[in-house]
C-alpha positions as CSV (number, residue, x, y, z in Angstrom):
1,M,0.0,0.1,0.0
2,H,1.3,3.5,-0.8
3,Q,1.4,6.3,1.8
4,K,0.2,9.7,0.9
5,I,2.3,12.8,1.6
6,D,1.1,15.9,3.4
7,F,2.1,19.2,1.8
8,S,0.1,21.4,4.3
9,N,3.3,22.4,6.2
10,L,4.3,24.4,3.1
11,I,1.3,26.6,3.2
12,P,2.7,29.2,5.5
13,K,6.1,29.2,3.7
14,L,4.6,30.1,0.3
15,P,2.6,33.1,-1.1
16,P,-1.2,32.8,-1.0
17,L,-1.2,32.9,-4.8
18,I,1.4,31.4,-7.1
19,S,1.6,32.1,-10.9
20,R,2.1,29.2,-13.2
21,D,5.4,30.8,-14.2
22,H,6.8,30.4,-10.6
23,V,5.4,27.1,-9.6
24,E,8.5,25.3,-10.7
25,T,10.9,27.6,-8.8
26,L,8.9,27.7,-5.6
27,L,8.4,24.0,-5.5
28,G,11.9,23.0,-6.2
29,G,11.4,21.8,-9.8
30,V,8.8,19.1,-8.8
31,I,6.5,20.1,-11.7
32,S,7.2,22.4,-14.6
33,C,5.0,25.2,-15.9
34,K,4.7,23.4,-19.2
35,T,3.4,20.3,-17.6
36,L,0.8,22.3,-15.7
37,A,-0.3,24.1,-18.9
38,N,-0.7,20.8,-20.6
39,L,-2.7,19.2,-17.7
40,D,-4.8,22.4,-17.5
41,S,-5.8,22.1,-21.1
42,L,-6.9,18.6,-20.5
43,G,-8.9,19.6,-17.4
44,E,-6.5,17.5,-15.2
45,G,-4.6,20.4,-13.5
46,P,-5.3,22.1,-10.2
47,K,-8.1,24.8,-9.8
48,R,-6.9,27.9,-11.5
49,M,-7.7,31.6,-12.0
50,R,-6.7,34.3,-14.4
51,M,-5.3,37.6,-13.3
52,G,-4.9,39.6,-16.5
53,R,-2.8,37.4,-18.7
54,K,-1.4,35.2,-15.9
55,V,-2.7,31.9,-14.7
56,V,-2.5,31.6,-10.9
57,Y,-3.2,29.0,-8.4
58,K,-4.3,29.3,-4.8
59,T,-1.4,27.7,-2.8
60,E,-3.8,25.6,-0.9
61,D,-5.5,24.3,-4.2
62,L,-2.1,23.7,-5.8
63,L,-0.7,21.8,-2.8
64,E,-3.9,19.8,-2.3
65,W,-3.8,18.7,-6.1
66,L,-0.1,17.8,-5.7
67,E,-1.1,15.6,-2.5
68,T,-3.5,13.6,-4.9
69,R,-0.8,12.9,-7.3
70,T,2.0,12.0,-4.9
71,V,2.7,8.7,-3.2
72,I,5.6,7.6,-1.1
73,L,7.2,4.5,-2.6
74,N,8.5,1.9,-0.2
């Protein structure tokens, strides 16, 4: 059985909103902005908003989505 990981401890360390362009940098390269753009176009990405021309994610939504896609392998 796979264990889930909890990213909620990162919430206070990150800004409340993260632009797609900065996700890769702020999360240490875990997921790229191109991958997020592709997943968004398929309807499989995290909840998103637009602010002008930028796509942004609420930090809580982004981390919650990452938790659903991450497992600890034994």
